[in-house]
C-alpha positions as CSV (number, residue, x, y, z in Angstrom):
1,M,6.8,5.7,17.3
2,T,10.3,4.7,16.9
3,T,11.9,4.8,13.8
4,K,14.8,2.9,12.7
5,T,16.8,4.0,9.1
6,V,18.2,1.7,6.9
7,P,20.8,2.5,4.0
8,A,19.2,2.1,0.3
9,K,19.0,3.2,-3.3
10,I,15.5,5.1,-4.2
11,E,15.2,5.4,-8.2
12,H,14.5,8.8,-8.5
13,N,13.8,10.5,-12.1
14,G,15.7,7.9,-13.9
15,A,18.4,7.6,-11.6
16,W,19.3,5.7,-8.4
17,V,19.8,8.4,-5.2
18,V,21.5,6.8,-2.1
19,A,18.7,7.5,0.7
20,Q,18.5,6.3,4.5
21,I,15.2,5.1,4.3
22,G,12.9,5.1,8.5
23,I,11.3,1.8,9.0
24,R,8.5,2.1,11.4
25,E,6.1,-0.6,12.1
26,D,2.9,0.7,10.4
27,G,4.8,2.4,7.6
28,M,8.2,4.2,6.3
29,E,9.9,7.1,5.6
30,I,11.1,7.9,2.0
31,P,13.4,10.3,2.4
32,A,13.9,13.4,0.0
33,P,14.4,13.8,-2.9
34,I,10.8,12.2,-3.3
35,G,9.5,12.8,0.7
36,V,6.9,10.6,1.6
37,D,5.2,8.7,4.5
38,I,4.2,5.5,3.2
39,L,1.7,3.2,5.5
40,Y,1.9,-0.6,5.1
41,K,-1.9,-0.9,4.9
42,K,-2.0,2.0,1.7
43,I,0.3,-0.6,-0.3
44,Q,-1.8,-2.4,-2.8
45,D,1.3,-4.6,-4.7
46,L,4.6,-5.4,-4.0
47,E,7.0,-7.0,-6.7
48,E,10.4,-8.4,-6.5
49,R,13.2,-8.2,-9.1
50,K,16.6,-9.8,-7.8
51,N,17.6,-7.0,-5.3
52,E,15.1,-4.5,-5.9
53,L,11.3,-3.9,-4.7
54,V,8.7,-2.0,-6.4
55,V,6.1,-0.9,-4.3
56,T,3.0,0.8,-5.3
57,T,0.4,2.3,-3.1
58,S,-3.6,2.6,-3.5
59,G,-5.9,5.5,-3.9
60,G,-6.7,7.6,-6.9
61,S,-2.7,8.5,-7.7
62,P,-1.3,5.6,-6.4
63,I,2.6,6.6,-5.4
64,V,5.5,4.3,-7.0
65,V,8.8,3.5,-5.4
66,R,11.6,1.1,-6.0
67,I,14.1,0.4,-3.9
68,R,17.3,-1.5,-3.9
69,S,19.4,-2.7,-0.9
70,V,20.8,-5.5,0.7
71,E,18.9,-9.1,1.1
72,K,18.8,-8.6,4.9
73,V,17.0,-4.8,4.5
74,L,14.9,-6.0,1.9
75,A,13.5,-8.9,4.1
76,V,12.6,-7.0,6.4
77,L,10.6,-4.5,4.5
78,K,8.9,-7.5,2.7
79,R,7.8,-9.2,6.2
80,L,6.1,-6.2,7.2
81,I,4.5,-4.9,3.9
82,L,3.4,-8.5,3.9
83,T,1.9,-8.8,7.2
84,S,-0.3,-5.2,6.5
85,C,-0.6,-4.2,2.9
86,I,-3.8,-5.0,0.7
87,A,-4.0,-8.6,0.1
88,Y,-6.0,-11.6,0.1
89,R,-4.2,-13.4,3.0
90,L,-4.8,-16.8,4.9
91,A,-2.9,-18.7,7.1
92,A,-1.5,-22.3,5.5
93,Y,1.4,-24.4,5.0
94,F,3.5,-24.5,2.1
95,M,6.3,-25.8,0.3
96,S,7.6,-23.8,-2.5
97,P,9.8,-24.7,-4.5
98,A,8.0,-28.3,-4.7
99,I,8.7,-29.6,-7.8
100,R,10.8,-29.0,-11.0
101,G,11.2,-29.8,-14.5
102,G,8.4,-32.9,-12.7
103,V,10.8,-34.2,-10.7
104,L,10.3,-33.7,-6.8
105,I,12.8,-31.0,-5.1
106,T,14.8,-34.0,-2.5
107,D,15.5,-31.0,0.3
108,A,12.0,-29.1,-0.1
109,Q,10.4,-28.6,3.2
110,W,6.8,-27.8,4.5
111,E,7.2,-24.5,6.0
112,K,4.2,-22.9,8.6
113,G,3.5,-19.4,7.3
114,S,1.1,-17.4,5.3
115,I,0.1,-16.7,2.1
116,A,-0.5,-13.2,0.6
117,V,-1.9,-12.4,-3.0
118,V,-1.8,-8.8,-4.0
119,K,-2.4,-6.7,-7.5
120,T,0.5,-9.0,-9.4
121,G,2.1,-11.6,-7.8
122,I,1.7,-14.4,-5.0
123,W,3.5,-14.4,-1.8
124,F,4.4,-17.4,0.5
125,V,5.7,-16.0,3.5
126,S,7.1,-17.7,6.8
127,K,9.4,-16.9,9.7
128,D,12.7,-17.0,7.6
129,H,11.4,-16.8,3.6
130,Q,9.6,-14.4,1.6
131,I,8.8,-16.2,-1.8
132,S,7.0,-14.7,-4.5
133,I,5.6,-15.8,-7.7
134,P,4.6,-13.3,-10.1
135,L,0.8,-14.1,-11.3
136,A,2.2,-13.1,-15.2
137,H,4.6,-16.4,-14.8
138,V,2.0,-18.6,-13.7
139,T,0.9,-21.6,-15.9
140,N,-1.7,-23.8,-14.2
141,I,-3.3,-24.3,-10.5
142,E,-5.1,-26.8,-9.5
143,L,-6.5,-29.4,-6.6
144,T,-5.0,-32.4,-6.2
145,K,-4.0,-35.0,-3.7
146,R,-0.4,-35.7,-2.4
147,E,1.0,-38.1,0.3
148,I,2.0,-36.0,3.3
149,Q,3.1,-38.1,6.5
150,G,1.4,-40.8,5.3
151,K,-2.2,-39.8,4.3
152,N,-3.4,-38.5,1.4
153,L,-4.3,-35.1,1.8
154,D,-5.8,-32.2,-0.7
155,V,-3.3,-29.4,-1.4
156,V,-3.3,-26.8,-4.2
157,M,-1.2,-26.7,-6.7
158,I,0.4,-23.7,-8.2
159,D,3.0,-24.2,-11.9
160,Y,4.9,-21.4,-12.8
161,L,7.6,-20.4,-14.9
162,E,11.4,-19.8,-13.6
163,N,14.0,-19.0,-15.6
164,G,12.3,-21.2,-18.5
165,S,11.4,-24.2,-16.6
166,V,8.2,-24.9,-15.1
167,V,8.2,-25.1,-11.1
168,S,5.7,-25.8,-8.6
169,S,4.8,-25.1,-5.7
170,L,2.1,-26.7,-3.3
171,V,-0.4,-25.1,-0.4
172,L,-1.8,-26.9,2.1
173,C,-4.5,-26.2,4.6
174,P,-8.2,-27.3,5.1
175,L,-9.9,-28.1,2.5
176,S,-12.6,-25.8,3.0
177,T,-9.9,-22.9,2.6
178,L,-8.3,-24.2,0.1
179,Q,-11.2,-24.1,-2.2
180,L,-11.6,-20.5,-1.4
181,L,-8.3,-19.9,-2.7
182,L,-8.0,-22.1,-5.3
183,N,-11.0,-19.9,-6.5
184,F,-9.5,-16.8,-6.1
185,L,-6.2,-17.8,-7.9
186,K,-8.6,-18.7,-10.6
187,D,-10.0,-15.8,-11.3
188,A,-7.2,-13.7,-10.3
189,T,-5.2,-15.5,-13.1
190,K,-8.2,-16.2,-15.6
191,G,-6.4,-14.1,-18.5
192,I,-3.9,-17.5,-18.7
193,E,-7.3,-19.2,-19.5
194,M,-8.1,-20.2,-23.3
195,K,-10.5,-21.8,-25.4
196,G,-8.4,-24.5,-26.9
197,D,-9.6,-23.8,-30.5
198,E,-7.3,-21.0,-31.2
199,L,-4.7,-23.0,-32.9
200,D,-5.1,-25.1,-35.9
201,P,-3.0,-28.3,-35.6
202,V,0.4,-27.5,-37.1
203,S,0.4,-23.8,-35.3
204,Q,-0.1,-26.4,-32.1
205,Q,2.8,-28.5,-33.1
206,V,4.8,-25.9,-33.5
207,A,3.9,-24.6,-29.7
208,M,4.3,-28.0,-28.8
209,L,8.0,-27.9,-30.1
210,V,9.4,-24.7,-29.0
211,Y,8.1,-26.2,-25.4
212,S,10.1,-28.6,-25.9
213,G,13.3,-26.7,-26.5
214,M,13.4,-27.2,-30.5
215,D,14.9,-24.3,-32.3
216,S,13.4,-22.8,-35.1
217,H,15.4,-24.3,-37.9
218,G,14.7,-27.8,-36.1
219,I,10.6,-26.8,-36.2
220,E,11.2,-25.8,-40.3
221,N,12.7,-29.2,-40.4
222,M,10.8,-31.8,-38.1
223,L,7.6,-30.0,-40.5
224,N,8.8,-29.8,-43.0
225,I,7.7,-25.9,-43.3
226,Q,9.1,-23.1,-44.9
227,H,10.6,-20.0,-42.6
228,K,7.8,-17.9,-44.1
229,Q,5.2,-20.1,-42.5
230,L,6.4,-20.9,-39.6
231,D,7.0,-16.3,-38.6
232,S,3.6,-16.4,-39.6
233,I,2.8,-18.8,-36.9
234,Y,5.0,-17.2,-34.7
235,D,3.3,-14.0,-35.1
236,R,-0.3,-15.4,-34.2
237,L,1.5,-17.1,-31.0
238,L,2.6,-13.6,-30.1
239,E,-0.8,-11.8,-31.3
240,L,-2.7,-15.0,-28.5
241,D,0.0,-14.0,-25.7
242,I,1.0,-17.7,-25.5
243,A,5.1,-16.9,-27.4
244,E,7.8,-14.0,-26.5
245,V,10.6,-12.9,-28.4
246,A,13.7,-14.6,-27.3
247,M,15.8,-14.0,-30.1
248,M,15.3,-11.6,-33.4
249,R,16.7,-14.0,-36.3
250,R,18.1,-12.1,-39.1
251,E,18.2,-12.9,-42.6
252,I,21.1,-11.4,-44.6
253,Q,22.0,-11.5,-48.5
254,L,25.5,-10.4,-49.6
255,T,26.1,-7.5,-50.7
256,P,28.4,-7.0,-53.9
257,K,31.4,-6.9,-51.7
258,G,30.9,-10.2,-50.1
259,V,29.9,-11.6,-53.0
260,K,33.4,-10.7,-54.8
261,F,35.0,-12.2,-51.2
262,I,33.3,-15.7,-51.9
263,S,34.5,-15.7,-55.2
264,D,38.3,-14.5,-54.4
265,A,37.8,-17.3,-51.7
266,T,36.6,-19.7,-53.6
267,K,38.8,-19.4,-56.8
268,S,42.2,-19.2,-54.1
269,Q,40.7,-22.9,-52.5
270,I,40.5,-24.6,-56.2
271,K,44.3,-23.7,-56.5
């Protein structure tokens, strides 16, 4: 079987090693110092992080390989892996992304291809694109309707966070297949579901204001609460895994040296 080699960097023991990866139709050869041969059909997860792919194999002792290379090489690897890896896979039309911040993207186009759902992500694959949505970023999945070529058709809409903004992708295929896809994705993302009674009214208001982009100082003024109460609410949001720390807020008090500096500065201004 013909093997082509492509340039890449492989993570090994905390460092990046320059290597030539052998690419075949059924797998890839990772050279020393890792020295493994990975069949695409044994891969259970594929993650994308900028110019990096994280490949994880199945089995009792899974192999995890981190690969960096140019976009063209990574595109070839993604296409080969997603065609054969362990995944929930179906043929469909997709538009990704279709909506950003509630506004339809004007140049968004439907693409014919397939969907592959692996352990940590949803992949849209067409002739020209491989688009990844991490399952951890998904905020909502629903069956809805969209006007397509003058017809009101059923689609699955996937909402997710991208760089802090809510983005939506659409999937179009026969309704029976859509329902199966919806059920599968709902099960894959069941961790985002909540009962609805986990937060008291004030905490819900805080969460809504955070979503609107308001900072801590603004929230305290808006709701007339002290920073200690807000910190307690933040702790609850973090505990429920519905928020993450974006910036540590630092509280300080002046040292004697600082007090003297301010005192001297005040005196000089009076003069």
